[in-house]
C-alpha beads as a LAMMPS data file, in Angstrom:
LAMMPS data file: protein, C-alpha beads

325 atoms
324 bonds

1 atom types
1 bond types

-500.0 500.0 xlo xhi
-500.0 500.0 ylo yhi
-500.0 500.0 zlo zhi

Masses

1 110.0

Atoms # bond

1 1 1 144.580 319.233 -275.294
2 1 1 143.830 322.951 -275.377
3 1 1 146.116 325.266 -273.432
4 1 1 143.281 327.759 -272.811
5 1 1 140.847 326.875 -269.994
6 1 1 137.171 326.363 -270.881
7 1 1 135.477 328.677 -268.356
8 1 1 132.017 327.439 -269.241
9 1 1 132.970 323.865 -268.423
10 1 1 134.595 324.958 -265.162
11 1 1 131.507 326.867 -264.100
12 1 1 129.318 323.825 -264.794
13 1 1 131.595 321.520 -262.836
14 1 1 131.817 323.935 -259.923
15 1 1 128.036 323.816 -259.597
16 1 1 128.117 320.043 -258.961
17 1 1 128.122 318.734 -255.388
18 1 1 131.583 317.875 -254.048
19 1 1 131.047 314.116 -254.264
20 1 1 129.990 314.319 -257.888
21 1 1 133.046 316.403 -258.760
22 1 1 135.247 313.797 -257.075
23 1 1 133.483 310.963 -258.921
24 1 1 133.839 312.704 -262.279
25 1 1 137.484 313.528 -261.579
26 1 1 138.220 309.942 -260.473
27 1 1 136.495 308.499 -263.544
28 1 1 138.569 310.815 -265.736
29 1 1 141.819 309.701 -264.087
30 1 1 140.871 306.020 -264.411
31 1 1 140.019 306.525 -268.088
32 1 1 143.389 308.219 -268.666
33 1 1 145.239 305.383 -266.916
34 1 1 143.441 302.765 -269.002
35 1 1 144.308 304.646 -272.192
36 1 1 147.894 303.511 -271.501
37 1 1 147.172 299.799 -271.017
38 1 1 148.844 297.361 -273.383
39 1 1 147.734 293.745 -273.725
40 1 1 151.323 292.905 -274.682
41 1 1 152.419 293.642 -271.092
42 1 1 149.690 291.321 -269.786
43 1 1 150.752 288.479 -272.101
44 1 1 154.459 288.972 -271.366
45 1 1 153.946 289.046 -267.590
46 1 1 151.662 286.014 -267.712
47 1 1 154.263 284.098 -269.746
48 1 1 157.000 284.862 -267.250
49 1 1 154.834 283.886 -264.260
50 1 1 153.761 280.551 -265.773
51 1 1 157.282 279.507 -266.834
52 1 1 158.856 280.322 -263.459
53 1 1 156.025 278.593 -261.540
54 1 1 156.312 275.355 -263.510
55 1 1 160.047 275.217 -262.891
56 1 1 160.048 276.101 -259.183
57 1 1 156.709 275.023 -257.657
58 1 1 158.209 272.294 -255.377
59 1 1 160.227 274.956 -253.526
60 1 1 157.049 276.987 -253.057
61 1 1 155.395 273.952 -251.455
62 1 1 158.360 273.570 -249.078
63 1 1 158.294 277.281 -248.200
64 1 1 154.604 277.210 -247.237
65 1 1 154.970 274.036 -245.174
66 1 1 157.818 275.618 -243.217
67 1 1 155.932 278.914 -242.849
68 1 1 152.991 277.245 -241.051
69 1 1 155.209 274.924 -238.968
70 1 1 153.906 275.966 -235.561
71 1 1 154.243 272.710 -233.593
72 1 1 150.818 271.140 -234.226
73 1 1 151.035 267.332 -233.982
74 1 1 149.227 266.775 -237.288
75 1 1 151.999 268.456 -239.244
76 1 1 154.902 266.389 -240.609
77 1 1 158.282 267.284 -239.106
78 1 1 161.069 268.243 -241.531
79 1 1 164.770 268.697 -240.776
80 1 1 165.437 270.906 -243.790
81 1 1 164.584 271.696 -247.401
82 1 1 165.966 268.479 -248.903
83 1 1 164.422 266.328 -246.168
84 1 1 161.028 267.924 -246.816
85 1 1 161.246 267.344 -250.567
86 1 1 162.457 263.746 -250.096
87 1 1 159.652 263.012 -247.611
88 1 1 156.967 264.325 -249.955
89 1 1 158.572 262.458 -252.890
90 1 1 158.648 259.136 -250.972
91 1 1 155.035 259.491 -249.814
92 1 1 153.391 260.868 -252.946
93 1 1 155.948 260.996 -255.749
94 1 1 156.249 263.840 -258.242
95 1 1 152.521 264.515 -257.934
96 1 1 152.998 265.321 -254.241
97 1 1 155.669 267.924 -254.998
98 1 1 153.242 269.570 -257.409
99 1 1 150.245 269.753 -255.057
100 1 1 148.604 273.129 -255.581
101 1 1 150.396 273.759 -258.883
102 1 1 147.169 274.524 -260.791
103 1 1 146.130 277.514 -258.655
104 1 1 149.796 278.487 -258.435
105 1 1 150.036 278.668 -262.230
106 1 1 146.747 280.564 -262.416
107 1 1 147.769 282.803 -259.544
108 1 1 151.341 283.482 -260.658
109 1 1 150.367 283.893 -264.305
110 1 1 147.460 286.197 -263.482
111 1 1 149.400 288.096 -260.816
112 1 1 152.492 288.789 -262.911
113 1 1 150.396 289.489 -266.004
114 1 1 148.055 291.890 -264.197
115 1 1 150.914 293.437 -262.225
116 1 1 152.929 294.332 -265.313
117 1 1 149.690 295.323 -267.074
118 1 1 148.620 297.778 -264.351
119 1 1 152.135 298.911 -263.400
120 1 1 153.165 299.932 -266.905
121 1 1 149.826 301.698 -267.468
122 1 1 150.090 303.632 -264.173
123 1 1 153.754 304.443 -264.853
124 1 1 152.947 305.681 -268.378
125 1 1 150.119 307.824 -266.951
126 1 1 152.496 309.318 -264.364
127 1 1 155.043 310.119 -267.106
128 1 1 152.464 311.624 -269.477
129 1 1 153.652 314.978 -270.798
130 1 1 156.917 314.885 -268.807
131 1 1 160.455 314.947 -270.091
132 1 1 162.023 313.925 -266.778
133 1 1 162.355 310.388 -265.439
134 1 1 160.089 309.163 -262.634
135 1 1 161.530 309.504 -259.147
136 1 1 162.025 306.415 -256.916
137 1 1 158.969 307.363 -254.818
138 1 1 156.835 307.514 -257.985
139 1 1 157.973 304.025 -259.004
140 1 1 157.130 302.881 -255.471
141 1 1 153.609 304.340 -255.568
142 1 1 152.911 303.045 -259.097
143 1 1 153.961 299.529 -258.092
144 1 1 151.934 299.653 -254.858
145 1 1 148.772 300.691 -256.749
146 1 1 149.323 297.898 -259.275
147 1 1 149.820 295.444 -256.407
148 1 1 146.562 296.378 -254.673
149 1 1 144.560 295.990 -257.895
150 1 1 146.232 292.645 -258.634
151 1 1 145.749 291.262 -255.111
152 1 1 142.054 292.170 -255.094
153 1 1 141.528 290.097 -258.229
154 1 1 143.760 287.114 -257.363
155 1 1 143.447 286.569 -253.569
156 1 1 140.913 283.684 -253.874
157 1 1 143.392 281.804 -256.080
158 1 1 146.143 282.139 -253.449
159 1 1 143.829 280.871 -250.694
160 1 1 143.068 277.712 -252.713
161 1 1 146.780 277.202 -253.451
162 1 1 147.669 277.397 -249.753
163 1 1 144.891 274.962 -248.798
164 1 1 145.958 272.445 -251.467
165 1 1 149.646 272.661 -250.543
166 1 1 148.793 271.986 -246.866
167 1 1 147.064 268.655 -247.496
168 1 1 149.445 266.239 -245.793
169 1 1 147.811 262.860 -246.430
170 1 1 149.151 260.677 -249.228
171 1 1 145.724 259.003 -249.527
172 1 1 143.600 260.962 -252.067
173 1 1 140.366 259.772 -250.395
174 1 1 141.362 261.451 -247.119
175 1 1 142.139 264.818 -248.680
176 1 1 139.719 267.647 -248.053
177 1 1 140.019 269.112 -251.545
178 1 1 140.241 267.259 -254.863
179 1 1 141.603 270.197 -256.852
180 1 1 141.441 273.929 -257.461
181 1 1 137.773 274.174 -258.479
182 1 1 136.676 271.824 -255.683
183 1 1 138.614 273.943 -253.168
184 1 1 137.111 277.199 -254.462
185 1 1 133.565 275.774 -254.273
186 1 1 134.015 274.274 -250.789
187 1 1 135.667 277.374 -249.343
188 1 1 132.878 279.560 -250.734
189 1 1 130.165 277.150 -249.548
190 1 1 131.489 276.793 -245.985
191 1 1 133.195 280.141 -245.398
192 1 1 131.639 282.490 -247.943
193 1 1 133.424 285.447 -249.539
194 1 1 135.430 286.138 -246.327
195 1 1 136.967 282.652 -246.677
196 1 1 138.197 283.451 -250.174
197 1 1 139.735 286.685 -248.902
198 1 1 141.576 285.294 -245.888
199 1 1 145.039 286.797 -245.749
200 1 1 143.937 289.819 -247.794
201 1 1 144.958 292.356 -245.130
202 1 1 148.529 291.046 -244.732
203 1 1 148.493 290.681 -248.516
204 1 1 147.904 294.427 -248.739
205 1 1 150.993 294.937 -246.612
206 1 1 152.658 292.556 -249.027
207 1 1 152.116 294.981 -251.880
208 1 1 155.002 296.857 -250.277
209 1 1 157.144 293.870 -251.297
210 1 1 156.334 294.291 -254.978
211 1 1 156.584 298.055 -254.688
212 1 1 160.065 297.889 -253.140
213 1 1 161.146 295.283 -255.684
214 1 1 159.969 297.268 -258.705
215 1 1 161.416 300.515 -257.345
216 1 1 164.800 298.827 -256.805
217 1 1 164.641 297.127 -260.219
218 1 1 163.828 300.370 -262.071
219 1 1 166.517 302.325 -260.220
220 1 1 169.166 299.645 -260.763
221 1 1 168.379 299.496 -264.497
222 1 1 168.414 303.268 -264.869
223 1 1 171.629 303.806 -262.891
224 1 1 173.337 300.971 -264.742
225 1 1 172.346 302.400 -268.136
226 1 1 173.566 305.840 -267.030
227 1 1 176.853 304.241 -266.047
228 1 1 177.051 302.687 -269.535
229 1 1 176.065 306.083 -271.025
230 1 1 173.071 304.661 -272.936
231 1 1 169.332 305.605 -272.822
232 1 1 167.617 304.585 -269.578
233 1 1 165.209 302.245 -271.411
234 1 1 167.944 300.561 -273.469
235 1 1 167.741 296.778 -273.719
236 1 1 170.079 294.810 -271.449
237 1 1 171.533 291.351 -271.872
238 1 1 169.840 288.354 -270.218
239 1 1 172.602 288.204 -267.584
240 1 1 172.164 291.912 -266.776
241 1 1 168.384 291.496 -266.387
242 1 1 168.991 288.476 -264.140
243 1 1 171.392 290.466 -261.950
244 1 1 169.006 293.432 -261.580
245 1 1 166.051 291.141 -260.864
246 1 1 167.973 289.056 -258.293
247 1 1 169.289 292.069 -256.356
248 1 1 165.878 293.777 -256.271
249 1 1 164.121 290.556 -255.179
250 1 1 166.568 289.775 -252.352
251 1 1 166.188 293.361 -251.095
252 1 1 162.374 293.082 -251.113
253 1 1 162.278 289.616 -249.490
254 1 1 164.603 290.584 -246.654
255 1 1 162.476 293.655 -245.945
256 1 1 158.965 292.182 -246.054
257 1 1 159.072 288.398 -245.442
258 1 1 157.162 288.270 -242.087
259 1 1 153.876 289.232 -243.778
260 1 1 154.063 286.007 -245.834
261 1 1 154.221 283.896 -242.679
262 1 1 151.230 285.766 -241.220
263 1 1 149.285 285.404 -244.452
264 1 1 149.996 281.668 -244.852
265 1 1 148.926 280.993 -241.262
266 1 1 145.676 282.887 -241.745
267 1 1 144.907 280.849 -244.884
268 1 1 145.820 277.481 -243.299
269 1 1 142.822 275.172 -242.714
270 1 1 144.431 273.387 -239.733
271 1 1 144.511 276.305 -237.315
272 1 1 142.162 279.129 -236.407
273 1 1 143.159 282.717 -235.748
274 1 1 140.864 285.644 -235.039
275 1 1 142.888 287.952 -237.269
276 1 1 146.273 289.404 -238.117
277 1 1 146.981 290.638 -234.557
278 1 1 146.165 287.192 -233.154
279 1 1 148.632 285.536 -235.571
280 1 1 151.373 288.035 -234.693
281 1 1 150.787 287.701 -230.935
282 1 1 150.699 283.888 -230.896
283 1 1 153.677 283.527 -233.245
284 1 1 155.742 285.919 -231.132
285 1 1 154.711 284.226 -227.873
286 1 1 155.335 280.644 -229.055
287 1 1 158.234 281.046 -231.505
288 1 1 159.758 284.466 -230.997
289 1 1 161.377 286.573 -233.711
290 1 1 162.494 283.496 -235.673
291 1 1 158.878 282.447 -236.136
292 1 1 158.307 285.336 -238.527
293 1 1 161.154 284.163 -240.766
294 1 1 160.285 280.462 -240.993
295 1 1 160.611 279.261 -244.561
296 1 1 162.687 282.250 -245.687
297 1 1 165.591 280.105 -246.956
298 1 1 163.473 277.984 -249.353
299 1 1 161.607 281.170 -250.213
300 1 1 164.799 283.027 -251.218
301 1 1 166.038 279.958 -253.102
302 1 1 162.697 279.789 -254.932
303 1 1 161.739 283.417 -255.543
304 1 1 165.128 284.697 -256.655
305 1 1 165.428 282.404 -259.702
306 1 1 161.652 282.673 -260.211
307 1 1 161.932 286.453 -260.325
308 1 1 164.912 286.263 -262.686
309 1 1 163.069 283.906 -265.053
310 1 1 159.916 286.044 -264.922
311 1 1 161.698 289.325 -265.622
312 1 1 163.881 287.935 -268.425
313 1 1 160.832 286.352 -270.111
314 1 1 158.785 289.530 -269.599
315 1 1 161.427 291.911 -270.942
316 1 1 162.047 289.803 -274.047
317 1 1 158.428 288.836 -274.793
318 1 1 157.145 292.397 -274.280
319 1 1 159.864 293.859 -276.520
320 1 1 159.061 291.247 -279.164
321 1 1 155.296 291.892 -279.005
322 1 1 155.682 295.680 -278.869
323 1 1 158.294 295.645 -281.651
324 1 1 160.913 297.509 -279.560
325 1 1 164.626 296.793 -279.522

Bonds

1 1 1 2
2 1 2 3
3 1 3 4
4 1 4 5
5 1 5 6
6 1 6 7
7 1 7 8
8 1 8 9
9 1 9 10
10 1 10 11
11 1 11 12
12 1 12 13
13 1 13 14
14 1 14 15
15 1 15 16
16 1 16 17
17 1 17 18
18 1 18 19
19 1 19 20
20 1 20 21
21 1 21 22
22 1 22 23
23 1 23 24
24 1 24 25
25 1 25 26
26 1 26 27
27 1 27 28
28 1 28 29
29 1 29 30
30 1 30 31
31 1 31 32
32 1 32 33
33 1 33 34
34 1 34 35
35 1 35 36
36 1 36 37
37 1 37 38
38 1 38 39
39 1 39 40
40 1 40 41
41 1 41 42
42 1 42 43
43 1 43 44
44 1 44 45
45 1 45 46
46 1 46 47
47 1 47 48
48 1 48 49
49 1 49 50
50 1 50 51
51 1 51 52
52 1 52 53
53 1 53 54
54 1 54 55
55 1 55 56
56 1 56 57
57 1 57 58
58 1 58 59
59 1 59 60
60 1 60 61
61 1 61 62
62 1 62 63
63 1 63 64
64 1 64 65
65 1 65 66
66 1 66 67
67 1 67 68
68 1 68 69
69 1 69 70
70 1 70 71
71 1 71 72
72 1 72 73
73 1 73 74
74 1 74 75
75 1 75 76
76 1 76 77
77 1 77 78
78 1 78 79
79 1 79 80
80 1 80 81
81 1 81 82
82 1 82 83
83 1 83 84
84 1 84 85
85 1 85 86
86 1 86 87
87 1 87 88
88 1 88 89
89 1 89 90
90 1 90 91
91 1 91 92
92 1 92 93
93 1 93 94
94 1 94 95
95 1 95 96
96 1 96 97
97 1 97 98
98 1 98 99
99 1 99 100
100 1 100 101
101 1 101 102
102 1 102 103
103 1 103 104
104 1 104 105
105 1 105 106
106 1 106 107
107 1 107 108
108 1 108 109
109 1 109 110
110 1 110 111
111 1 111 112
112 1 112 113
113 1 113 114
114 1 114 115
115 1 115 116
116 1 116 117
117 1 117 118
118 1 118 119
119 1 119 120
120 1 120 121
121 1 121 122
122 1 122 123
123 1 123 124
124 1 124 125
125 1 125 126
126 1 126 127
127 1 127 128
128 1 128 129
129 1 129 130
130 1 130 131
131 1 131 132
132 1 132 133
133 1 133 134
134 1 134 135
135 1 135 136
136 1 136 137
137 1 137 138
138 1 138 139
139 1 139 140
140 1 140 141
141 1 141 142
142 1 142 143
143 1 143 144
144 1 144 145
145 1 145 146
146 1 146 147
147 1 147 148
148 1 148 149
149 1 149 150
150 1 150 151
151 1 151 152
152 1 152 153
153 1 153 154
154 1 154 155
155 1 155 156
156 1 156 157
157 1 157 158
158 1 158 159
159 1 159 160
160 1 160 161
161 1 161 162
162 1 162 163
163 1 163 164
164 1 164 165
165 1 165 166
166 1 166 167
167 1 167 168
168 1 168 169
169 1 169 170
170 1 170 171
171 1 171 172
172 1 172 173
173 1 173 174
174 1 174 175
175 1 175 176
176 1 176 177
177 1 177 178
178 1 178 179
179 1 179 180
180 1 180 181
181 1 181 182
182 1 182 183
183 1 183 184
184 1 184 185
185 1 185 186
186 1 186 187
187 1 187 188
188 1 188 189
189 1 189 190
190 1 190 191
191 1 191 192
192 1 192 193
193 1 193 194
194 1 194 195
195 1 195 196
196 1 196 197
197 1 197 198
198 1 198 199
199 1 199 200
200 1 200 201
201 1 201 202
202 1 202 203
203 1 203 204
204 1 204 205
205 1 205 206
206 1 206 207
207 1 207 208
208 1 208 209
209 1 209 210
210 1 210 211
211 1 211 212
212 1 212 213
213 1 213 214
214 1 214 215
215 1 215 216
216 1 216 217
217 1 217 218
218 1 218 219
219 1 219 220
220 1 220 221
221 1 221 222
222 1 222 223
223 1 223 224
224 1 224 225
225 1 225 226
226 1 226 227
227 1 227 228
228 1 228 229
229 1 229 230
230 1 230 231
231 1 231 232
232 1 232 233
233 1 233 234
234 1 234 235
235 1 235 236
236 1 236 237
237 1 237 238
238 1 238 239
239 1 239 240
240 1 240 241
241 1 241 242
242 1 242 243
243 1 243 244
244 1 244 245
245 1 245 246
246 1 246 247
247 1 247 248
248 1 248 249
249 1 249 250
250 1 250 251
251 1 251 252
252 1 252 253
253 1 253 254
254 1 254 255
255 1 255 256
256 1 256 257
257 1 257 258
258 1 258 259
259 1 259 260
260 1 260 261
261 1 261 262
262 1 262 263
263 1 263 264
264 1 264 265
265 1 265 266
266 1 266 267
267 1 267 268
268 1 268 269
269 1 269 270
270 1 270 271
271 1 271 272
272 1 272 273
273 1 273 274
274 1 274 275
275 1 275 276
276 1 276 277
277 1 277 278
278 1 278 279
279 1 279 280
280 1 280 281
281 1 281 282
282 1 282 283
283 1 283 284
284 1 284 285
285 1 285 286
286 1 286 287
287 1 287 288
288 1 288 289
289 1 289 290
290 1 290 291
291 1 291 292
292 1 292 293
293 1 293 294
294 1 294 295
295 1 295 296
296 1 296 297
297 1 297 298
298 1 298 299
299 1 299 300
300 1 300 301
301 1 301 302
302 1 302 303
303 1 303 304
304 1 304 305
305 1 305 306
306 1 306 307
307 1 307 308
308 1 308 309
309 1 309 310
310 1 310 311
311 1 311 312
312 1 312 313
313 1 313 314
314 1 314 315
315 1 315 316
316 1 316 317
317 1 317 318
318 1 318 319
319 1 319 320
320 1 320 321
321 1 321 322
322 1 322 323
323 1 323 324
324 1 324 325
């Protein structure tokens, strides 16, 4: 990159209409960001998402069933996490506890893979040519941008997962959807593209969850390595990664959980809401403040170990693939 400006090029660009200049500038930024992408981050993130989903999917099913528990008669009544899992087990066996696991694996694998893929590229772009570390706000913005890109690609998968998890009948012939592909086709056929993007708006608010989590995770790692007087990117032990991941996840969950309730209720096939405001108003009127935190206990129990597994797998797989120590 030349240190002297090219006046001829500047004069040409200045002659372009404002929109064209913006388009050219945006394309240049996007190209620079994508010059930092590494497939290794995609593979490592995908690996972590798949492993954690396979281990902990039953708790995800419980969380969603509690999140949409709004008093409708058609819904089974559960006294707690163990009662819910036992009820599903007695009615449908292991298969019942793994309803919706296929889109969950696709969704979690794709989401974590794409998230780490975009996040590390955006972070590397932000650090380009700098000697100083990124500030917390820069980690926050990088993670939020990665979250928006990831959500836009994966939202249809999450809609199908929610629909599959909320099929209460033990009789396969009475279920509305036979599997992930059948759900995708039927949702598209009957509800169109808007059906596949239900919950997208609260999902956008949910990118703040990932942003807060990644900001906390990066800051905890950096401060801890400073405390140990080692480079900020130095490799940690598995237990240290688990601790950082758990603390950052609990912080993010406690801050942003209500959006997950709103999103799950929008995606539920058993109730109809006109939009996010309608969900918030009706939940507040019928269930009060507690309604926005339904399912948070199984969610914390599920996502904390899931996050720990994902981050430990990611850190180790990415370092192995990238050849770093």
